[in-house]
C-alpha positions as CSV (number, residue, x, y, z in Angstrom):
1,X,45.3,-31.7,-2.4
2,X,42.9,-29.3,-2.3
3,X,42.4,-29.4,-6.1
4,X,38.9,-27.4,-6.7
5,X,38.6,-26.1,-3.2
6,X,39.4,-22.8,-4.4
7,X,37.3,-23.1,-7.8
8,X,34.6,-20.7,-7.7
9,X,37.1,-18.1,-5.6
10,X,39.6,-18.4,-8.5
11,X,36.5,-17.8,-11.2
12,X,35.1,-14.6,-9.4
13,X,38.4,-13.3,-8.9
14,X,39.2,-13.2,-12.7
15,X,35.9,-12.1,-14.0
16,X,36.5,-9.1,-16.0
17,X,40.2,-8.9,-15.1
18,X,43.5,-10.8,-16.4
19,X,45.6,-12.1,-13.9
20,X,49.0,-14.0,-13.2
21,X,49.1,-16.9,-10.9
22,X,50.8,-14.6,-8.4
23,X,48.1,-12.2,-8.6
24,X,45.0,-14.6,-7.8
25,X,47.3,-16.0,-4.8
26,X,47.4,-12.5,-3.3
27,X,43.8,-12.3,-3.8
28,X,43.0,-15.4,-2.3
29,X,45.2,-14.9,0.5
30,X,43.1,-12.2,1.7
31,X,40.3,-14.7,2.5
32,X,42.6,-17.7,2.9
33,X,45.8,-16.8,4.9
34,X,47.6,-20.2,4.3
35,X,46.6,-20.5,0.4
36,X,49.8,-22.4,-1.2
37,X,50.6,-21.7,-4.5
38,X,51.3,-25.1,-5.9
39,X,47.8,-25.5,-4.6
40,X,46.3,-22.4,-7.1
41,X,48.5,-23.6,-10.0
42,X,46.7,-27.1,-10.2
43,X,43.5,-25.2,-9.6
44,X,44.1,-22.8,-12.4
45,X,45.2,-25.2,-14.3
46,X,42.5,-27.5,-14.0
47,X,39.9,-24.7,-14.5
48,X,41.7,-24.0,-17.9
49,X,41.1,-27.7,-19.2
50,X,37.5,-27.7,-18.4
51,X,36.9,-24.4,-20.3
52,X,36.5,-22.2,-17.4
53,X,39.2,-20.2,-17.3
54,X,41.0,-19.0,-20.6
55,X,44.9,-18.5,-20.5
56,X,46.6,-15.9,-22.2
57,X,50.3,-16.7,-23.0
58,X,51.0,-14.2,-25.5
59,X,52.7,-11.4,-23.1
60,X,56.3,-12.2,-22.7
61,X,56.9,-14.6,-20.3
62,X,53.8,-14.3,-18.2
63,X,50.7,-16.2,-18.4
64,X,47.4,-14.4,-17.6
65,X,44.1,-16.3,-16.8
66,X,40.7,-14.3,-17.6
67,X,37.1,-15.6,-16.6
68,X,36.2,-17.7,-20.2
69,X,33.7,-15.4,-22.1
70,X,32.2,-14.5,-25.4
71,X,35.5,-14.1,-28.3
72,X,37.1,-10.6,-27.5
73,X,39.9,-8.8,-28.7
74,X,42.2,-7.4,-26.2
75,X,44.0,-4.5,-26.2
76,X,47.7,-4.1,-24.4
77,X,49.3,-1.1,-23.3
78,X,52.8,-1.7,-24.3
79,X,54.1,0.9,-21.7
80,X,52.2,-0.5,-18.3
81,X,50.9,-3.8,-19.9
82,X,47.5,-3.3,-18.7
83,X,45.0,-5.2,-21.0
84,X,41.8,-4.0,-21.7
85,X,38.9,-6.4,-23.6
86,X,37.3,-4.7,-26.2
87,X,34.5,-7.0,-28.2
88,X,35.6,-6.3,-31.7
89,X,33.1,-9.1,-33.3
90,X,31.3,-5.7,-35.0
91,X,34.7,-3.8,-36.2
92,X,36.5,-7.4,-37.4
93,X,35.5,-8.4,-40.6
94,X,37.2,-11.0,-42.7
95,X,36.8,-11.5,-46.6
96,X,37.2,-14.1,-48.7
97,X,36.5,-16.9,-46.6
98,X,34.9,-19.9,-47.4
99,X,30.8,-20.2,-47.4
100,X,30.8,-22.7,-44.8
101,X,33.6,-21.4,-43.0
102,X,32.3,-20.7,-39.3
103,X,34.2,-19.1,-36.6
104,X,34.5,-21.0,-33.5
105,X,37.1,-19.1,-31.8
106,X,39.5,-16.2,-32.6
107,X,42.7,-14.8,-30.4
108,X,43.2,-11.3,-31.3
109,X,45.5,-8.8,-29.9
110,X,46.3,-5.2,-30.4
111,X,49.4,-3.3,-29.1
112,X,49.2,0.4,-28.3
113,X,51.5,3.0,-26.6
114,X,51.0,6.4,-25.6
115,X,53.2,9.2,-27.1
C-alpha cells in the first residue's frame, strides 16, 4: 500500500483548484503511468484527516478536494459547476452573536447562473 507515496503531488495538484479524485488521478497519471485509483483514494482521505486537504461534499453526487487554506467563500456557477474562491471575510458580517463568540470555521457557498 502506497499511502502517502503521492502525498506532496496531490497537495500540489489541489493547490488553488477544486478537483474530484478522478481529476487528481488524471493529473497524477501524467507523471506516474501506473497510478491506481484506490491508492489515490487512500492518500486523499488520509490528507483530509490530517487537515492538509479540505473535502467539499455539497455539489450533488461529487466530492471535490482543495488544499486546506484560510476560510473562504465558494462561488459556484450552476451551469458549468465551476467553483471560484472568494475571500469574503470582510464582506461576511454576522450580528447578534455572543461577545465570546470566535469563528473557528465556516462553510459558505453562493450559487449563480449567467442569464
